[in-house]
N, C-alpha and C positions, 0 to 999 in steps of 0.2 A: 504494500499499499504506500502511496506517495503522501506522506503526512503534510507536506507543504502545499498541497493542492486545496486543502480545506482547513480553515482555522475556526474551530468552534468557540463560542463565548462561554459555554458551560460544558463540562464533561461530568456526567453523573454515573456513579458506580454503585451497583447494588449486589454485593456478594455476601454470602453467609447462610442463605436459606438451606441450601443442600448440605453445607458443612455441619449445620446444627440439626438436621432432620434425623429421625429415627431409622431412616432407610426403608427398604421395602419389606423387611421382615423375613426375607429369604437369604439374602447375602449379608454376611457379617460386616458391620461398619466399625471402623476404627474410632476410638474415643476422640472427641474434640479436644484439640490442644490449642488453647488460646494464645500461648506464646508463639507457636509456629504460624497460626493464622495471622496474628498481628505483624509478625516479621515479614511474611510473604505479601501481605496487603500493603505494607509500607514500600516494599520493593516494587510492587505493581504501580502504586501511585507515583513513585519516583520515575518510572518509565513513562507514564502518561504525561507527567510534567515535563519530561525531556522532549516529548513530541509536540506538546501544546503548552508552552510556558506561559502564555498570556491568559489561558482559559481559567475560569473559576472551576475548582474541583468540588463536587458535591458528593458526599458519601451517604447513601440511603440505606436505611435498615430494611427489615423484611416485615411486611404486614402479616405474614402467615406464621410467625414465631411468636409464642406467648409465654407468659410466666417467667421462670428463672432463666430460660434460654433467651428470651427477649432482652432481659437485663444484661445477660452475658454478652450478647451481640452488641448492644448499645455501649457497653464498657469497652469492648474491643475497638469499635469505631472511634470512640473518644480517644483511646490510646493512639490509634493511627493518626488522628488529627493532631494530637499534641506532638507526636514525633515529627510529622511532616512540617508542621508550623515551626518547630525548633530548627529543622534542617534547612528551611527556606524562609528565614525571617523577613526578607525584603519582598516576598511574594504575597499575593492575596491569600488570607488564611483559608484553610480548608473549611467548607461548610458541612454541616450535618443535618439530616432530616430523618426523624424517627416517625415512621408511619403509625397510624392508629391500627390496633390489632383488628384482624378480620378473619372470619371463617370462610375460606374460599369455597365457592360453589361449583367449580369446574371439576373436570375428571381428575382422579388420583390426587385430590387435595390441592390442585392448582386453581388459580383465579379463572373465573368465567369471563366472557366478554363483558358482562354487566359489572363484575368485580373490577375489571381493568378500567372501566369508565369511572367508577368510584375512586380508584387510586389516582387516575389522571386529574379528576376534579380536586383531589386533596393536594396534589403537587403543584397545580397551576399557580396558586398564590405564592408559594415558595420560589418557584422559578421566576415569576414576575418580579419579586423583591430582589432577587439576585441580578436581574437585568437592569434594574433602575439605579 
């Protein structure tokens, strides 16, 4: 991909849903390691910033994760933000958005078309604020 051909104003990243899921119940899932998750997430955000240095980077939580796992993901995203902001003090700070929890109505626990519309409506004010 030619990264210079497009310059986004915002890059939003939403990782963690699958990492914190219970899996399919058939194949064993490794336990979630927050230190590895945060380390790898920081490396990924650094890569994104190297490709789009002027973009605002927004880290999004998962609306499908609830309870203690929701808190864990939010804590991980906050740690990523703190680390990236410390590494790039002259850049725009990382922004965080924590979705309201939802019970997804689509197949296999994924959001339906209607659920995606709800999520989009939830994000619109956040993105508008970032663009102003």
